[in-house]
C-alpha positions, 0 to 999 in steps of 0.5 A: 561482482557488486550486488544491487540490493534493489534489483535483488529484492525486486518490487516487493519492498514497494508492494509492502509500502502500498499494502500498508498504505492500503490498510490505512485507507481500508481502516479509515473506511471501516472507522467511518462506516456510520458517518453520514455522507462518507465516501469509501475509498480504495487504492488502485493497487495495480496502478500504484505498483506499476508506477513504483516499478517502472524505471525512472518514475518512482512514486513521488511524495504529494504534499498539501502544504509546506508544513507537511512532512515529506515521505523521504524524511519519513523513510519512504518516498512512496505515496499512493495519494494519486491512486486513491479512488472512490469505491462504487457502492453496491447499495449506498445507504440513505444517508449517502455513506458508501461503506459496506462493512462486510466488503471492507473487512473482506478487503482488509483481510485479503490485504493483510494476507497479501502483506504477510505473503510479501513479507515472508517472501522478503524474509526468504530473500534475506535468508538466502542472502545471509546464507550466501554471505556466511556460507552456512 
C-alpha cells in the first residue's frame, strides 16, 4: 500500500511555514518599535492555517509585480499576505506608532515555542516512518 506523505504528516508542514512567516512579521514590528507612524501587524494564524488545510484551496502566492519571485520557485507555495492584519493597540504612542515592545516580544516567544513544538512533532513522525521502513 503506497504512503501519501502529505496525509501522514498532516497540517504540521503548513503550520511551520505560517509560524516562520509570523516570526518575520513580529520581528519587523520589533525593528520598527521607534518608527513614527508604524502600524504593528500580525498574521491571523487560524485563518491562514484553515485555508492551508482545506482541500482544494491551498494558500497561493501573492505577487506585487512581475519581478517578484514566486513562492513556488522558492520552495513554498504558501503565503500569508492576505492574512496580515493590523494589531489594535492597547495604548498607541503620540507619534502614531502602535508597536508595544513587550507584547511583541511575548508573541515572538510564544510563536517560537509553538514552532519548536511543531518541529519536534514532525521529527517524531519522521522517526516513526524511519523505524517502520528499517524495522529497528
